[in-house]
C-alpha positions as CSV (number, residue, x, y, z in Angstrom):
1,M,-2.2,20.0,13.4
2,I,0.9,22.0,13.0
3,K,3.1,18.9,14.1
4,A,1.3,17.1,11.0
5,F,2.3,19.9,8.5
6,K,5.7,19.8,9.8
7,I,6.1,16.3,9.7
8,L,4.9,16.6,5.8
9,Y,7.0,19.5,4.9
10,D,10.3,17.1,6.1
11,Q,9.1,14.8,3.6
12,I,8.9,17.2,0.7
13,K,12.3,18.5,2.0
14,F,14.1,15.4,2.4
15,F,12.8,13.8,-0.8
16,P,16.0,13.9,-2.6
17,L,17.9,12.2,0.3
18,I,14.9,9.5,0.5
19,L,15.6,8.5,-3.1
20,R,19.1,8.2,-2.6
21,M,18.3,5.9,0.8
22,V,16.2,3.7,-1.3
23,K,18.8,3.5,-4.3
24,Y,21.2,2.4,-1.7
25,G,18.8,0.1,0.2
26,D,17.9,-1.4,-3.3
27,Q,21.6,-2.2,-4.0
28,S,22.6,-3.6,-0.5
29,T,19.7,-6.1,-0.5
30,Y,20.3,-7.7,-4.1
31,Q,23.9,-6.9,-4.5
32,N,24.6,-10.8,-3.4
33,L,22.1,-12.4,-5.9
34,F,22.8,-13.6,-9.5
35,L,19.7,-11.8,-10.9
36,G,20.5,-9.1,-8.3
37,Q,17.8,-6.3,-8.5
38,I,16.0,-8.5,-11.5
39,W,14.0,-10.1,-8.4
40,K,12.2,-7.2,-7.8
41,I,10.3,-7.5,-10.9
42,V,10.1,-11.1,-10.4
43,D,9.1,-11.5,-7.4
44,P,5.9,-9.7,-7.3
45,I,5.0,-11.8,-10.4
46,L,5.7,-15.3,-8.9
47,Q,3.5,-14.2,-5.7
48,V,0.4,-13.5,-7.8
49,S,0.8,-16.3,-9.9
50,V,0.1,-18.6,-7.1
51,Y,-2.8,-16.7,-6.0
52,F,-4.4,-17.0,-9.8
53,F,-3.8,-20.8,-10.3
54,I,-5.3,-21.3,-6.6
55,F,-8.0,-18.8,-7.0
56,G,-8.7,-17.9,-10.5
57,L,-8.4,-21.6,-12.2
58,G,-9.0,-23.5,-8.6
59,L,-11.3,-22.7,-5.7
60,R,-13.0,-19.5,-7.3
61,G,-12.8,-20.5,-10.5
62,L,-13.8,-17.6,-13.6
63,Q,-16.9,-15.9,-13.6
64,P,-19.6,-16.3,-16.2
65,G,-18.0,-14.2,-19.5
66,Q,-14.9,-13.7,-18.1
67,T,-11.6,-14.6,-19.6
68,V,-8.4,-15.6,-18.4
69,L,-6.4,-12.1,-19.1
70,G,-9.5,-10.0,-18.1
71,Y,-9.1,-12.0,-14.5
72,L,-5.2,-11.9,-14.6
73,A,-5.8,-7.7,-15.2
74,W,-8.0,-7.3,-12.5
75,L,-6.4,-9.2,-10.0
76,M,-3.1,-7.8,-10.3
77,I,-4.3,-4.2,-10.1
78,G,-5.4,-5.0,-7.1
79,M,-2.3,-7.0,-5.7
80,G,-0.1,-4.3,-7.0
81,I,-1.5,-1.7,-5.1
82,W,-2.5,-3.8,-1.8
83,R,0.8,-5.0,-1.9
84,F,2.8,-1.8,-2.3
85,M,0.5,-0.7,1.0
86,S,1.1,-3.6,2.7
87,A,4.6,-3.9,2.4
88,G,5.1,0.0,3.0
89,I,3.2,0.1,6.1
90,L,4.3,-3.5,7.4
91,S,8.2,-2.2,6.9
92,G,7.5,1.6,7.6
93,S,6.2,0.7,11.0
94,E,9.6,-1.2,11.8
95,S,11.6,1.2,10.5
96,I,12.3,3.8,13.1
97,K,13.1,0.8,15.6
98,K,15.4,-1.1,12.9
99,Q,17.2,2.1,11.6
100,I,17.0,4.6,14.5
101,G,20.8,4.4,14.9
102,L,21.6,5.5,11.4
103,A,19.5,8.2,11.7
104,T,21.2,9.7,14.7
105,K,24.5,9.3,12.7
106,M,23.3,10.9,9.5
107,K,21.2,14.1,11.7
108,F,17.8,13.8,9.9
109,P,14.3,13.7,10.5
110,L,13.1,10.1,11.9
111,S,9.9,10.9,10.3
112,I,11.5,10.0,6.8
113,L,12.0,6.7,7.8
114,P,8.7,5.1,7.0
115,S,8.9,7.2,3.7
116,I,11.8,5.1,2.9
117,S,10.4,2.1,3.1
118,I,7.1,3.1,1.2
119,A,9.2,4.6,-1.3
120,S,11.3,1.3,-1.3
121,A,8.0,-0.6,-2.0
122,G,7.1,1.0,-5.1
123,W,8.8,-1.5,-7.6
124,I,5.9,-4.0,-6.6
125,F,3.5,-1.4,-7.6
126,V,5.1,-0.7,-10.9
127,T,5.6,-4.1,-11.9
128,L,2.2,-5.3,-10.8
129,E,0.4,-2.8,-12.9
130,S,2.6,-2.8,-15.3
131,V,1.6,-6.4,-15.9
132,S,-1.8,-5.4,-15.8
133,I,-2.0,-3.0,-18.6
134,I,-0.4,-5.5,-21.0
135,F,-3.0,-8.1,-20.0
136,I,-5.6,-5.4,-20.8
137,I,-4.3,-4.9,-23.9
138,L,-4.1,-8.3,-25.1
139,N,-7.6,-8.9,-23.9
140,G,-8.5,-6.7,-26.1
141,D,-10.4,-4.5,-23.4
142,G,-10.1,-0.8,-23.6
143,F,-9.1,1.5,-20.6
144,S,-11.7,3.3,-18.5
145,P,-12.3,7.0,-19.5
146,H,-11.3,7.7,-16.1
147,W,-8.1,6.5,-16.2
148,Y,-6.6,9.8,-15.1
149,A,-8.2,9.9,-11.8
150,S,-5.7,6.9,-10.7
151,F,-3.3,9.2,-10.0
152,Y,-5.0,10.2,-7.2
153,F,-5.7,7.1,-6.1
154,M,-1.8,6.2,-5.9
155,F,-1.2,9.9,-4.2
156,A,-4.1,8.6,-1.6
157,A,-2.4,5.5,-1.5
158,V,1.2,7.2,-0.3
159,I,-0.6,9.5,2.3
160,F,-2.6,6.5,3.8
161,S,0.3,4.2,3.8
162,Y,2.8,6.9,5.3
163,S,0.0,8.5,8.1
164,F,-0.4,4.5,9.4
165,A,3.1,3.7,9.2
166,L,3.9,6.6,11.3
167,L,1.5,6.2,13.6
168,N,2.4,2.3,13.9
169,S,6.1,3.3,14.3
170,S,5.6,5.3,17.6
171,I,3.3,2.5,19.2
172,L,5.6,-0.5,18.3
173,I,8.5,1.3,20.4
174,L,6.3,1.6,23.4
175,I,4.4,-1.6,23.0
176,P,6.9,-4.1,20.9
177,D,4.4,-6.9,21.1
178,Y,2.3,-4.6,18.9
179,I,4.1,-5.7,15.4
180,S,2.3,-8.9,15.9
181,I,-1.1,-7.6,15.8
182,L,-0.2,-5.7,12.8
183,R,1.0,-8.3,10.8
184,L,-2.5,-10.4,11.5
185,V,-4.1,-7.2,10.6
186,M,-2.5,-7.0,7.3
187,S,-2.9,-10.6,6.4
188,M,-6.3,-10.2,7.2
189,G,-6.7,-7.1,4.8
190,M,-5.9,-8.9,1.9
191,W,-9.0,-11.3,2.1
192,V,-11.4,-8.7,3.0
193,S,-10.6,-5.6,1.1
194,G,-11.5,-7.3,-2.3
195,V,-8.3,-8.1,-3.8
196,I,-8.9,-11.6,-4.7
197,F,-12.4,-11.7,-4.2
198,D,-15.0,-9.1,-5.7
199,L,-16.7,-7.8,-2.8
200,D,-19.4,-5.8,-4.8
201,Q,-21.0,-9.3,-5.6
202,M,-21.6,-9.3,-1.7
203,Q,-24.8,-7.7,-1.3
204,S,-25.4,-7.8,2.6
205,S,-24.5,-5.9,6.0
206,I,-21.2,-7.5,5.9
207,G,-20.3,-6.4,2.5
208,N,-21.1,-2.8,2.9
209,I,-19.4,-2.6,6.2
210,L,-16.5,-4.2,4.5
211,R,-16.9,-1.6,2.0
212,L,-16.3,1.2,4.3
213,S,-12.3,-0.1,4.4
214,P,-9.4,2.3,3.5
215,F,-8.3,-0.8,1.5
216,Y,-11.4,-0.9,-0.3
217,Y,-11.5,2.4,-1.6
218,I,-8.1,2.2,-2.9
219,V,-8.1,-0.7,-4.2
220,Y,-11.5,-0.8,-6.1
221,G,-10.8,3.1,-6.8
222,L,-7.7,1.9,-9.1
223,R,-9.8,-0.5,-10.7
224,D,-12.3,2.0,-11.6
225,T,-10.1,4.5,-13.3
226,I,-7.7,2.1,-14.6
227,Y,-9.9,-0.8,-16.1
228,Q,-13.7,-1.7,-15.4
229,P,-16.0,1.3,-13.8
230,T,-18.5,-0.1,-11.6
231,P,-21.4,1.7,-10.7
232,L,-21.6,0.4,-6.8
233,F,-18.3,2.2,-6.4
234,A,-19.4,5.2,-8.0
235,R,-22.6,5.3,-6.3
236,H,-20.8,5.0,-2.8
237,F,-17.9,7.3,-3.7
238,I,-18.4,10.8,-2.2
239,N,-19.5,8.8,1.1
240,S,-16.3,6.6,1.1
241,T,-14.2,9.7,0.2
242,I,-15.0,11.1,2.9
243,I,-14.6,8.6,5.4
244,F,-11.5,7.6,4.0
245,W,-9.9,11.1,4.5
246,S,-11.3,11.2,7.9
247,V,-9.2,8.4,8.7
248,V,-6.0,9.5,7.1
249,V,-6.3,12.9,9.1
250,I,-6.9,11.0,12.6
251,F,-4.0,9.2,11.5
252,M,-1.6,11.6,10.4
253,I,-2.6,13.4,13.5
254,T,-2.2,11.1,15.8
255,G,1.0,9.7,14.5
256,S,2.6,12.9,14.3
257,Y,1.7,13.5,18.3
258,F,2.5,10.7,19.4
259,H,6.3,11.0,17.0
260,E,7.0,14.6,18.4
261,K,5.9,13.3,21.9
262,F,8.6,10.4,22.3
263,K,11.1,11.1,19.4
264,R,14.0,12.5,21.8
265,D,13.2,9.3,24.3
266,F,12.8,6.5,21.6
267,V,16.9,5.6,21.9
268,E,15.7,4.5,25.7
269,Y,12.8,2.6,24.9
270,L,14.7,0.6,22.6
């Protein structure tokens, strides 16, 4: 537990450095592209548009009483937070393996590398959530009366992504093939966390199991606080909250333990 608090303290202490590294990384990534950093906004919108045309207007179709703009708002809220977590977790899990040389030269804690990756994915979230708010307004819908609680779910998404990425970053160095398993899990996660399909309509034992997922908790929690409050999510909120934060604590303590135990040997493993 002490190791976990120390690592969390380092994130606060080196927060200005994290922001500078994010800015530098964005500039180096987009400097050779004609549209430059505009791609940070265009790319996630284009990708979500593909899912909308396939599932919103194609395979899934709109639900009775649902409008195109309403479904787009619902989809983008879920897709925005999901893609933020997915990108942050995957890149954060590989961050120490890929950038350990940089950390050695600049003399900052290895534990902030996953935070840099997660912060870099923030543009995905900001872009898609901003567009979803525009669609809510254009559709004539009101916002949830619990909109202020959306900040809680944003915070929960960041903490969960970091704790999971920190744990994965140590496992990945010890077991290189683990990244293939992680990518498979994250690719499946979008389909079973209710990003595209409404899990609240799945009234079965399978649906009950899927609703225990930390991803479901964040995706539907954010939708509930921004757009459409759902009685089912509210009914299970307390139990889901206990499960979610229990998972976060387990990931954080375990990840901190492995990180502190093996960080001096990471170079040898690589």
